N, C-alpha and C positions, 0 to 999 in steps of 0.2 A: 087751462093756464091759471096757476095760483098767484094770488096777489100777496106780496110780502107786506107785512105791516110796516108802517113808517117808523124809522128809527128816531129815537129821542136824541136830544142834544147831549145828554150825559153819556149815552152809549158811544156817540161819535167822539166825544172827548176821551173816553177810555181807550177806544181803538187808536186814536191819534197819539195818546200817551204811550201805548204799547209800541207803536211804530217808532216813536222818538227814542224809547229806551233801546230798541234794537239798533237803531242808527247810532246811538251813543256808544253801544258796545262795539259796533263795527269800527267806529272812529277810534276807539281806544286801541283795538287790535292793529289798525293801520298805523297809529302813532307809535306803538311798541315796535312794529317792524321798521318804521322810519328811524327810530332811535338806534336799532341794531345796524341798519344800513349806514347811518351817520357815523356810528362808532367804528365800523369796519373801514369806512372811507378815511376817518381820522387816523386809524392805525396804518393803513396803506400810505397815507401822506407822510406820517412820521417815519415809516420804514423807508420811503423814497428819500426823505431828507437825510436819514442816517446813511443810506447808500451813497448819496451825493457827498456827504461829509467824509465818509470813508474813502471814496474815490479821490477827493481832493487831498486827503492826508496821505494816501498811498502813491499819489502821482510822483512826488519827488523821490520816494523810496524806490519805486519801479524804475524811474529814470536812472537813478544811481546803480540799481541792480543790473539794468541793461548795459550801462557803461562798463561795469565790472565784468559782465559776461562777455562783452565784445573784447575787452582786454585779455581775458583769460583764453578765449578761443584764438585770438591772434598769437598768444604765446604758445598754445598747444599745437599750432600749425607746424612748429618746428619739430615736434616729436610725434604727432598724430596726424596722419593723412586723412583725406576724405574717405578713401576706401576703408581704412581701418575703423574710422568712426561708424561708417555704414555697417561694417561687419559686427562691431560691438552692439549696435542697435538691434541687428538681426538676432544675435545670440541672446540678448536680453528678451526679445520677443519670443524666441523659441523656448526659453527657460522661465517663462512666466509662471508655469505651474510649479516648477521647482522652487522658484522664489516665493510663491505663495505658501508652499509647504514649509519652507524654511521660516517664513514669517509666522505661520501657525505654530511651529515648534517654539519659536521665541515667545510668542504670546502664551503658550502653555507653560513654558518655563517661568515666565513672569507671574502667571497665575499660581503656579506651584510655590514660587518664592513668597508671594503674598500670603498663601495659605500656611506655609511653614514658618512665616515670620513670628507669630505668637508662640509656636512650639519651640523654635530655636531660642527665643527670648527667655521662655521659662526654663529651658534646659540650661542655658547659660547662667541663669540665676542659681539653679541647683548646683551646677558645677562650681560656681564661685563660692557658694556656701560650704560645700564639701571641702574645697581647697582651703578656705579659711579655717575650718574645723581641723583639718589635717595639719595645718601650720601651727595651730594652737597646741595640738597634741605632740608636736615634734616630729611628724612624719616626714616633712620636707627636708629638714637637716639630716634625718636618718637616711633618706634616699640619696641625698647628695654625698654622704659619706660612703654609702654602698657603691655609688658610682666611682668614688676614689678607690675602693677595694677592688672593683672589677677592673679598673685601669691598671692597678698594681698586678693583678693576676695576668692580664693580657700582656703587660710588658715584662713580667717575670717568668712566664712560661712560654716555651716554644710550641709550635703545632705538634711536634712529636710527643712532647710531654702531655698535651691534651689528648692525643690519640691513645697513649698508654693509660691515661686516667680513664678514658672511655672503655678500654679493654678490661680494666680491673674495677669498674664501678660497681659491679654486682658483689664482688668480694668486699669492697669498702662498705656498701650498704648493709651486707650481712653482719660485718663486724660492728657497725654502729648499732644495728638492731640488737645484737647480743649485749653490747655495752649498756643499752638502755633498758635491759631487763631489771625488774625490781631488786633481785638479789645482787646484781652487779652494781646497781646504783647505791645500795646500802653498803656494799663492800668499799666502793670508792669513797663514800661519805665517811665511813669509819677510818679508812686509810688517811684521808685528808685531815680529819680531826686529830688523829694520832701524830701525824707529821707536824701539825701546828703546835700541839702540846710539847712534842719533843724539841722543837726549835725554841720554844719559850723556856724550857728547863734544861737546855744543853749544857749550860755552865754548871749546873748542880748535879749532873749525872756522874756517877763514879765510873772511872775508866780502868781501874786496876783489875787484875785477873781474878782475884778472890771475889770481888763484887760481881763480876760478870758471871762467874760460876754460880754464885748465890742466886742471881737472876734466872739462871737456867733451871732452878728448882720450881719456878712459877709455872703452873700448868698452862696459863694463858700464853706465856712466852714460848713454851714448847709447842703448843698448837699453832702459834703464829709461824714458828720456824718450820713446822711440818707443812703448813700451807705454802710458805715461800719456797721450800725445797721441791714440793710437788709442782708449783708453777714453773720453777727453773727446769725441772725435768721435762715438762711439757714444751718448753721453749727450745730444747735441744733438737738438732737436726735428726731426721729419721732416714734410714736407708730404704732401699727398694722393698725389703721384706716388711717394713712397717715398724721395725725395732729401733730403739735409740742407739745411735752410733757411739762408740767408745771414744 
């Protein structure tokens, strides 16, 4: 058996100080837990008070709602029997899944509307900008006048006329295509210019036979007459053999 040496007073004080520090730390942890418990109790008490206040505030509202419900049900007794009401409740219970799917679809549509909101807003801004630009350039009045032209066409032509136009639309397009060829456009431009000059100088043109015969000596006049006669010859009706009729 070993004999432990006697401890000094300083060592005892150090051990006592260590124990006191541990006890102090434990007391601090207990105090923190007590603070949490007190805070939770205060929150629960505040929530209970809020529920009591809400119950007091809703009591007259619920009383009025109950009175209204009783009145409505008494009025519905004339058009809805108890059996019909039970049948309605059963159908609602049987169609809970369908109702849930319908509500899911509505929620999806609402989400889609929320997602499309910014896009539609931006698109509306772009459309408004284009419309304003078109109005500045005069497109809107032009389209309105085109509507008037279309209205005149609809009121001025019968369905039979439109059908005949559809039957000959290929011939009309080919004629327009030929008229828009460069040589035809130059010829029409020259003819228009000549007619405008002739209208401006019609009072100064000689009309006697000698002057007309003198004009026939001009090669340009003779070539113009040749072209006009060739055009008139082409406008003459043809027989079945392809020759010009007399």
